Steps between C-alpha positions, in 0.01 A plus 500: 500500500751761380244782510418435866872484593567816311210674678639384840841627412367840405293518815806404713710767338223762558474400863875517549512843341215615723671372819816679406328825415300497825828460696705759322262722298471752360124550525418506127698186433315315781161616380571399145624158617193446723265586213690265269506220756125510539445525125254790526463764222486856628127525416433211738715664770305816459174311520602330824601840648166650413320214676691611812377857454835625365517691173828484310536525117671242290739775388603567856553127567717479189704801602543352859641167370729678257641736765386805310277613786472409862191471724514796742152626569303336787257345255788361304664353805166344606505341145841350567375334818203349309742382227688307762176311575401458135839371398524274803811674637620511862345797692716821478726349239434761226449787747833418656680523164321820424613657828856382463535680170309808603800706619522870421803718463862435608534386857142392525447146620253271317145557622579828667284809461610727216532880536216529258266284705577695816439835319176365354383387843579845640286661227220262570518572868464877435186421286345278763559757778338760284205263439459469873548866542786444748801733521849337449594638845266331743619704795705220667871453559625141530694432818524125444390249243538121515403293206472117500498341152359146479629276215272204448558131413492572125761772538239765461454832690219368727453812706639802681438625853581860589542653849514877503594756766407848386475855631255757365641834385161671461164480665211282391687195351278200512629258234804348323538395142648153460667410169583150378689433181472129408746298297479493114192317388306552825124556517439786747123459476539164678714635782344568838588768758440424868509766774674321781537761781384857575349547156230386260496463119337776298500548128722270286610568141714284261674534174535163324768583242752640756405259788434786735244501786414805711293467820383751758554400859265700724586586857234515767630835614614832351862576588624839599839631394765325711286195575652160446303191380575129446309283252540172312357357178545207278481444122420153371655457156611161357369595152831506304771251409848447645623788713862594508521831702319758694589863469384814697551856379523802720440870425604739779733368769307344792512263797609145549412235240522120541432253226466130575441224241375173624497186278278202509692192620409325170658774285837619633739714295861405449625849590374850595646846495411863570551789254444871471454763228528877523202511264300251291718601193834461686711177497462282802768509769563393854443134428536288807430134553226417759511173685171311515394429859468130566180477702281768345642505147531869484742790422480865583656847465471806725549859399525706822408820298385460146631728225352586160537205262429131493597208724402136453569133549559260212524120498612224264317171443680178389 
C-alpha cells in the first residue's frame, strides 16, 4: 500500500515540523506548520473561528502565517487563543511564541511594554478621567504604597492588591482613582475591582484596546487638608497570557513604594530582577537580581522615596 505509506510519511514529517516550530518558533512558522499538520484550508480555519464568535479574514490569516503581519489587537490575540484549540495545540503555545518575539526597541526584553504602549495608555487615561469628569490631581499626596502582584498557575497576571497611605492637600477629598494596566491581550471588561478596606467601589471605565481599567474608590468621609487616610483595594485580572514583568510609573516625587511579586507554586520563574528607567522612553538601568523566597515564592523591591520615572520587576520562565 504505497499510497498509505506515503501519506503516513508526509503526516510524520508535518508533525515533526510542527513540534520543532512550537519549541523554537517563530510564531508565523509555528502557525503555518499547525495549519499544514491539520490539513485545513484557510477558509475552514476562518469558519471554525467564526463558530467561536471570532471574526478574522482569510487575508489576515494568510498574512499571519507568512509573517507579513502579526496579531496585536485584543480581538486578534483572542483569535490566536481560539486557534490553539481549533488546531489542537497545547494551551499558550502560540501566545507564548507571539510574546517572545514581541520585543520593542533596543534594550527591551521580549514581552515588555513598549514606549508606544505606555504613551497610548497615558493618553487613554486622560480621556477616561475626562469622561468621569475627574481632575488629574485628586488632591492626595502618597505617603506610602505597597503593591502585591499575584502570578497564577498558568503564568498569568492573576491580580493585584494595593495598600495606600495618603495625605490630603486640599479640603473635601472623598475619593481616589485606581488605574490598572493589564498585560498585552488582556480583557479589562472581565476584570473585577474589590474595595477591601476603608473604601467602596464607584464608577468603573475600561478601554479594551489599551488594556486600561479606571475605577473610583469612594471614601466614607471627606478629608480636610492635612488629613491622612489608609485604604486597600484589589483588582482581579487573569485575562491575558503569560506575564513577564510588572512596571510602575511615577510622576512627581513621592513617598515610599514597595512592590512584591508572588508566584504560584506550580509556576515558578528561573530568575527575577529589578530595573529602573528615568522615563518610559529611556533605556533600562539599575538591573539587580532578586532571589526568590523559598516558602512564599516571592520577590520584592522597596523605594524609600520614589523619583520621577519607572521601576519594575521582571522574570524569566524556562
